[in-house]
ZAMARGU-4260 file (C-alpha; in steps of 0.2 Angstrom, whole numbers, plus 5000, padded with zeros to 4 digits):
<rodrens>
0) 5580/5436/5621 | 5564/5429/5615 | 5556/5437/5600 | 5537/5437/5597 | 5527/5440/5582
5) 5514/5454/5583 | 5500/5442/5581 | 5506/5433/5598 | 5503/5449/5608 | 5491/5459/5599
10) 5476/5454/5609 | 5484/5461/5625 | 5488/5478/5618 | 5475/5492/5622 | 5464/5498/5608
15) 5460/5515/5614 | 5469/5530/5621 | 5486/5536/5615 | 5504/5531/5619 | 5520/5542/5616
20) 5537/5535/5613 | 5554/5543/5608 | 5561/5539/5591 | 5577/5548/5584 | 5576/5560/5599
25) 5558/5566/5595 | 5542/5561/5603 | 5528/5553/5593 | 5511/5549/5599 | 5501/5535/5593
30) 5482/5533/5592 | 5479/5516/5599 | 5462/5514/5590 | 5472/5512/5574 | 5479/5494/5572
35) 5495/5499/5563 | 5499/5513/5576 | 5496/5500/5590 | 5509/5489/5581 | 5521/5504/5579
40) 5520/5506/5598 | 5522/5488/5602 | 5538/5487/5591 | 5545/5502/5600 | 5541/5495/5618
45) 5545/5476/5616 | 5555/5464/5605 | 5541/5461/5593 | 5541/5457/5575 | 5529/5467/5564
50) 5535/5463/5546 | 5524/5476/5538 | 5533/5490/5547 | 5550/5481/5549 | 5552/5480/5531
55) 5552/5499/5529 | 5564/5500/5544 | 5576/5488/5536 | 5575/5497/5519 | 5579/5514/5527
60) 5594/5506/5537 | 5600/5498/5521 | 5599/5513/5509 | 5598/5529/5519 | 5616/5535/5522
65) 5622/5548/5535 | 5620/5565/5528 | 5607/5560/5515 | 5592/5571/5510 | 5576/5560/5509
70) 5559/5563/5501 | 5546/5555/5511 | 5530/5556/5500 | 5515/5549/5509 | 5522/5553/5526
75) 5507/5549/5536 | 5510/5554/5555 | 5528/5555/5553 | 5534/5538/5559 | 5544/5534/5543
80) 5552/5551/5543 | 5558/5548/5560 | 5565/5531/5555 | 5574/5540/5541 | 5581/5553/5553
85) 5586/5538/5564 | 5595/5530/5550 | 5606/5546/5548 | 5597/5557/5536 | 5602/5576/5537
90) 5585/5582/5530 | 5568/5574/5526 | 5555/5583/5516 | 5539/5574/5522 | 5523/5576/5511
95) 5506/5572/5518 | 5490/5580/5510 | 5477/5573/5522 | 5473/5587/5534 | 5471/5577/5550
100) 5487/5567/5546 | 5497/5583/5542 | 5493/5590/5558 | 5500/5575/5567 | 5515/5576/5555
105) 5518/5593/5561 | 5520/5587/5579 | 5536/5578/5574 | 5542/5591/5561 | 5555/5605/5563
110) 5574/5605/5560 | 5579/5591/5549 | 5561/5587/5545 | 5551/5598/5534 | 5532/5595/5533
115) 5523/5598/5517 | 5504/5598/5516 | 5503/5593/5497 | 5501/5577/5487 | 5514/5572/5474
120) 5508/5572/5456 | 5513/5576/5438 | 5508/5595/5439 | 5504/5608/5452 | 5486/5611/5455
125) 5473/5603/5466 | 5463/5587/5466 | 5451/5577/5477 | 5459/5563/5487 | 5448/5549/5493
130) 5451/5546/5512 | 5452/5529/5520 | 5438/5527/5532 | 5443/5511/5540 | 5460/5517/5546
135) 5472/5532/5543 | 5482/5524/5529 | 5478/5521/5511 | 5470/5537/5505 | 5472/5539/5487
140) 5470/5551/5472 | 5467/5536/5461 | 5450/5527/5457 | 5460/5511/5453 | 5466/5510/5471
145) 5448/5512/5478 | 5442/5499/5466 | 5456/5487/5472 | 5452/5490/5490 | 5434/5495/5492
150) 5433/5490/5510 | 5446/5503/5515 | 5435/5517/5508 | 5417/5511/5512 | 5401/5513/5503
155) 5401/5532/5504 | 5419/5537/5501 | 5425/5554/5509 | 5434/5566/5498 | 5445/5580/5502
160) 5452/5593/5490 | 5471/5594/5492 | 5485/5604/5484 | 5496/5596/5472 | 5515/5598/5469
165) 5528/5589/5459 | 5545/5582/5463 | 5553/5594/5451 | 5546/5609/5461 | 5551/5601/5478
170) 5569/5600/5471 | 5568/5618/5466 | 5563/5623/5484 | 5573/5611/5494 | 5587/5604/5484
175) 5590/5587/5477 | 5586/5571/5486 | 5597/5555/5488 | 5583/5544/5492 | 5564/5544/5487
180) 5551/5535/5497 | 5535/5535/5488 | 5520/5528/5497 | 5506/5537/5488 | 5493/5524/5484
185) 5493/5523/5465 | 5500/5540/5461 | 5518/5534/5458 | 5518/5536/5439 | 5511/5553/5441
190) 5525/5557/5453 | 5538/5551/5440 | 5530/5562/5426 | 5532/5577/5438 | 5550/5573/5440
195) 5557/5572/5422 | 5569/5586/5425 | 5575/5579/5441 | 5577/5562/5434 | 5587/5569/5420
200) 5598/5581/5430 | 5599/5575/5448 | 5591/5558/5450 | 5590/5550/5467 | 5602/5536/5471
205) 5587/5525/5477 | 5568/5525/5475 | 5559/5514/5488 | 5540/5512/5484 | 5525/5502/5486
210) 5517/5496/5470 | 5501/5486/5467 | 5496/5476/5452 | 5500/5484/5435 | 5508/5499/5443
215) 5524/5490/5446 | 5528/5486/5427 | 5522/5503/5422 | 5534/5511/5435 | 5548/5500/5430
220) 5546/5504/5411 | 5547/5523/5415 | 5561/5523/5428 | 5573/5510/5419 | 5583/5522/5409
225) 5589/5530/5425 | 5587/5516/5438 | 5589/5500/5429 | 5592/5489/5444 | 5575/5484/5451
230) 5572/5473/5466 | 5557/5467/5476 | 5560/5468/5495 | 5554/5454/5507 | 5558/5448/5525
235) 5564/5430/5525 | 5555/5419/5537 | 5571/5409/5540 | 5581/5422/5549 | 5570/5438/5548
240) 5583/5446/5537 | 5580/5458/5522 | 5579/5449/5505 | 5582/5459/5489 | 5577/5449/5474
245) 5573/5451/5456 | 5558/5463/5454 | 5548/5449/5446 | 5549/5437/5460 | 5531/5433/5467
250) 5527/5432/5486 | 5530/5414/5492 | 5530/5405/5509 | 5548/5408/5510 | 5545/5426/5515
255) 5533/5435/5527 | 5518/5443/5520 | 5519/5462/5516 | 5512/5474/5504 | 5523/5474/5488
260) 5538/5484/5491 | 5551/5488/5478 | 5568/5496/5476 | 5574/5505/5461 | 5593/5510/5460
265) 5605/5518/5449 | 5618/5505/5454 | 5618/5486/5457 | 5614/5481/5475 | 5623/5466/5481
</rodrens>
């Protein structure tokens, strides 16, 4: 069977309307005006490679075990929660603070997926989240992220007040998690600070997270006492397989281009 890269078929995919597909036994509807949602739809419909999303899928298939409880922080429209469910998770607590995204997350929630309309931080409370205006990904509590990616937020950034919670509080409410997926646009260190009790008493087996710039080293320094094994994740160009390499490894032409994804584990990953 011929496999195509998304770039080879993207021009032929509709850029308006919606498309609904079934994943993990649940329907999810994509807004085709958003490029990444068009890409999700294409990967579910055709034998298409989309490294940005496929890397997430590879990581969930590698690290989510049957019966696991997963924290999906930065759940967006619920696609990653469904991928975790498809990988065998028995429970996913999916946190998404942006109101319009949370409404869509609710459409795939229920049963094994619990939708939470809160942002993960170091303490309960409220804060302003800066909302992406170019697409529905990338909204952030952190000015460092808006400065790093100004085109995502525009000249007059839109802000929304959202409720904050902590991982410690979520564990009190929902029980411990085997896997954390943190895609919270610069708030990852705050998430760790709000998880001190959990890290000491009931740490996850694996943390999967996207970290830009100096955030990676700061995150590693904080988490190393409980998760000393740190890896950067790539998809190899040679065979389109998952590569877990030393966390200090830079991106090279050996790998497909992706946002910087890392895995932190309590045990060595071979």
